[in-house]
N, C-alpha and C positions, 0 to 999 in steps of 0.2 A: 314623505307624503307627497302624493302625485298632484301635478296643477297642469291644467290641459291647455292654458294660453299659449304654450310654444313649446319647443323641443330645442335640446341643445346636444350635438354629436349624437342624435338618435335616441337620446334618453329624455324622458320627461323631466321639465323643469320642477324643481322643488321650492317650497316656499323657504324663506330665510328665517327660520327659527329653529328651536332646538330639535335634535332627532327624536325618534320614539323612545320610549323608556327602554333602557338597556335590559336585555335579557327577558323581555316579556313573553316571546314565543316559546322560550325554553321552559319558564315558568308555567305558562299555561299548559304545555305538554306533559310535565312531570310532577309539579308541585302537588302534594296531597295524596300522591300515589306510590309512595316509596314501597316496593314489595316487600321490604324486610319488616313492615308493620305486622305481617302475617307469616305465620310458620311455613306455609306452603308457596311463599313468594310469587304471587300473581303480579303480573305486569299491569293487569286491568282491575282496579279494586272491585271486590265482589259486591253483589246486591245482597245486604244483609236485611232479611224479611223478618227475622225474629222480633217480637215485641217485648220480650223480657229476657233476662240473662241470669244465669245460675249464681248464686252466692256461696261463697266458702263457709260463711257463719251468718246467722240472723244480723242483718244491718252492716254487713261487710261485703258490698258488691265488688265486682271487678271494675273494669274502666266504666261500664255502662250498667245501668240497673233496670231502666224502662225506656223504650223507644221514644216516648215524648221529650225526654230530658237529653236523649242523644243517642245516635246510631252510628255505626262505622262508616256507613256510606255517606251520611250526611256530613260526617267530620271531614271526610276526603273532600267533598265539594267546598265546605265552608273554608278549609285551609288553602285550596287553590284561589278562591275569590280574594281571600284577605291579601295573599301575596300580589295579586293582580291589581287590586286597588292601592297598594302600598300601605295596607293596614297591618294590624297585628292580630285582629280578631274579626271573624265574619259569622253573622248568625242568620241562618235560612228560614224563610217563611213560606206558607202554602201559598201565597200570591203576593204581589206587588203591594196591594192594599192591606193585606194581613201583615206585611212588614212595617207599613205606615202605621197600623194600629198598635203593633208592639212599641214603636216610638212614642206615640200619643199617650200610652199608658204610663209613661215617664212623668206626664203632667198631673196636676190637681186641679180641682176646682178653684177658680180665682186667677188661673195663670192666663197669660196672653200668648197667643200664636200669631206671629206676623209671617205671612205667606206672600210670595211673588203672586201678581194677578193672573198671569197666564201660565196654567198648569194642566197637567192631564186632568180630563173631565171628571174621572173617579175621584181624584183627590180633592178638587173642588166641591163635588158633591158630598164626599166624607166629612170634610172639615166644615162645611157650612149647613149641612142638614142633618148631621149625627153629632159630631164633636161639640158643636156650639150648644147643644141640649144639655151638656153636662157641666156646664158653669165655667166653660173654658172660652175666653173670648177670642174671636178670630178676625183679624184684618187682612184684606187681599190688596196689596199695594203694588204699583209699578216699581219694579226694582232697578229699571234703567235709570230712573230719577233718583239717584242716590241720596240727594238731599231730602227729597219727599219720603224715601224709605226710611231713613233716620228719623225724620219728624214722627213717623209712625210708631216708633219704639217707645215702649211705656215702662215705667218703673217694675212692673210685674211680667214683662216680656220673658218667657222661659225658654221659648223656641222660635227660631228663625229658620224658615223653610224656604230654600232655593230651588229651582229646576232650571238647568241650563244645558243645552239650549232648550227653550221653553216649547211647549206643545199646545197648539200647532203653529204658532207664528215665528217660532225659532228665533227669539230674542236671546241674547247673551247676557247673563248675570255676571257681573264682574265679582268673582269669588273673593279674590284677595282684597279688594277695596271694601266689601262688605264686611269681611272678617276684621279688617283693621278699624272700620267704623265702630263695629260692636265692641271690639276691644277698648276702644278710646271712650265709648259711651258708658262702659260698666267697669271702668278702671277702679281697681280697689274693692270692687263688688263681686258677687256670684254672677258669672256670665251665662247668657242664654245658650243653649245647645244650637249649633248651626248645622242644619242638614242640608246636603246638595242631593238632588235627584239627578243620577248620572246615567240614567237609561238611554237617552239619546246619544250620548257621546260614547259611552261605555269606558272602561278603564284603560282600553288600548289608546285612546284620544285624549282622556283628560282624567287627572287625579286630584280631585277637590282635597283630599286629606294632606296632600303636600302644599296646598294653598291655605291651609289653616283651618278647613272645616272640621267639625267635630266627628260628623258621620257622613257617610254616603248611603243611598238607597238605590237600588235598582230593580226594576222588574225584570227577573231572570227569564220570564216569558219570552222577552224581546231578544236582543242581541246575544245576549250571554249564552242562552240555550240555543237560539238561531234556528230551530227547526221546526217550529210552530207546532210543538206537541207536547209541551209542558206548561203548566201555569205554576208560577212560582216567584218569590221574591228573596231579596237578601240585604242585610245591613252589614256595613264595614266600619271599622273604628280603629283608632290607636289608643283610645281611652280605656284603661283597664277596669276602672270602676263602673263605667257605663256598659262595657261589654258584659261584666257580671250581671248587672241589672237586666239587660235584655236577655241574657241567658236564663235567668230566673223567670222572666215573663214568657219565654218559650215553654217552660214547664208549667208555670201557674195559670196562664191563659191558653196555651195549647195550639196555636196556629201554625203547626209545623208541617213540613213536606214529608211525604213518604219516601221510602228508600228507592223505589223505582224511579220517582221523578228526579231524586238527587243523583242517581247514576246518569240518567239522560242528560241532566244539566251539566255535569261533568264532562260528559263526552262532548257537549257542545262548547264548553268552554276551551276545550283542547285546540279547537280550530278558530277560535275567536279572532286571532291575529291575521289569519289567513282570509277569512271572510271579510273582515272590515276594509281591507285593502280594495277589495273588489266593489263592496258597497260605496266606499268613497269614489273610486274611479267612475263608476257608473253614474252616481248622482251628479258629479261634477259635469260629466259629458252632456246629461240631460239638461242640467242647469244652463250650460253655456247654449244649448240648442233652443230652449225656451226663449232665451234672450235675444238670440241672433239668428236662429233657423227660419225657415220658410213659413212656419207657423206663429212666429213672435207676434205678428199684428193682431192676433187673436188673445194675446196674453198681455194684461195690464201691469202685472207685478210678478216677480219670480222672487222668492225668499230662500236663500241658501247661504249660511255663514261663510262658506268657502268662496264665494263669488265676491269680487271687488264691490258690487253695487250694494251688498248688505251693508247697513249704515254701521254696523259693529264689527265689521270685517278685520279691522285691525286688532281690536280686542280679542277676537276669536283666534287670531293668528298667535297671540301672545299666550293665551290661556290654555289653548288646545294644541294637540300634535297633529290634528288632522280633523276630518268630518266624516259623518257616518252617511248613510243612505237616505236620510230624511230631508225632503224638500217640499215646499208649499208654493203654490202659485194661484193667482186670480185670474180666472177665465172671463173674457169679455161676454157681458150678458148677466144672467141671473141663475135662479134654481133650475129652469127649464134646460138652459144650455149645459150647465154642470151636471145635470141628471143624464142627459143624452149622451154627453162625453163619457161619463163613467159607465154607462150601459154598453157603449160601443167598444170598450177596450177588450182585447183578446188575451195578451199575455199577462197583463195587469189583472188582478182579480179585485172586484169591487167587494172589499172586506175591511172590518176593524183590525185593530192590531197592528204590529209593525215588528221590524227587526228579524223576520225569518229570511230564508235563503231565496223565498219568491217574492215577486213584486206585487205590492198591494196599493190600492188607491181608495180613498174615500172622501165624504163630504162632512167635515167635522160638524157643521151647524146642525145637521139632522142626525149624526151618527155619534162619534165619540164625545162630542161636547153639546149633545142635545139637552143634557140635565142643567147646563148653565143658563141662567136667565137671559132672555133675548137682548135685553138692555145692555147687560154685561158683555155678551158676545159682540154686540154692535161696537161697544167702546174698545174691545180688545181687537177688533178688525177680523173677527170670525164671521164673515159674511156667507150668504148662500152661494157665493161664486168662488169661495176659497177652497181650493182642492188640496189635500195632503197626499204625498207620495211616499211610500216606504220602497225605496228602490232596492231590488234583490240582487243576485249575483249571476243573473242571466248575461248574455252578450248584449252589450250597450246598443248595438246597432239594431237589434231585434226591438229593444224596449224602445227606441226613438222612433222606429217604424210603426210600432203599435200606438204610440201617441200620435203620430202624424195622421194615421188613418182614422183614428177618433175625432181629431180636430176637422178632418175633411168632412166627415158625416155630418157634424154639428153644423158646420159653416158651409155646405155645399151649394146653399141657395143665396149666399151673400157675396 
């Protein structure tokens, strides 16, 4: 994992923590796509568009019977992601929120859901404005204060939901410490399901299942697909029984992706390891520039877990194998300055979403997190001057030049 503070013998310095997960690139390139699965031995898995499959006798289907329950192209994608996450099973859904809804369907009225307070705006909206109406109690608590997080656990807590790094303030939840706390709290009792949203880190940089999480969830729309042309989600686990329950829900509830989306997402996953290296390199370069470059006087805070200035930098280095292209910063001024800055960008596109090959910039307070109540946004630090960047894989010099010219436009008269 590259680190841009210095160089040794012409090589980029590396953080002193474990190497990346062995064999990741090989697994990404090949797993789920064994040509011997099919009689005609294709190197690239075919797009199977059939919605139904011929049975040899009534009630005796082949491997598949109906496409909602399963599809060869979907299976190839799910097998690949399961391997990349270090799991044994993966279940794809038609969006990240559809995957979230599958997990919520494991709960019942009277259960308690404990969620970290800084999450994707759609997750916050779904939990507090939809899930809470069905007799499920929802608590949003700061996961960084582990004692406070533990105090929020109740006897009926059935699901603990973490997102790390968080969106958009990039806090780092201590997965292992949270797992240990839950294990201790429920010793001898049925333990809550612990879910980690791994969208920002991706399995290339972080494997929550290896830290004790029950499930991971990712918006495939973002880094795993990586090409800004698919809306999709995926759940991974090592728990055989929970996998069966989610697979049943795929059939019974039905929020499954189509085969073309699965084909595209699998194509994207093949190059995840290649893309993430460039995302990391570029975001760290921009982070250092925002802190130390000629325009740093117009930036009041830079938030990137890979920077030593991040309050949880050491935890991030222990828990993660590297860092993605996500970076947030606070611009000097308010919404007028932030708006002009975003409108002045030429390489970065002003748009929601993240994780694609292209660089995007947004203002969470009025875009991705507009549905979060204003008082909660203020508490979380999602101000009208907090800008979130999804740094793509373009040349870093061009991205920095684009940011610099936007700063110059905003502050030309100051």
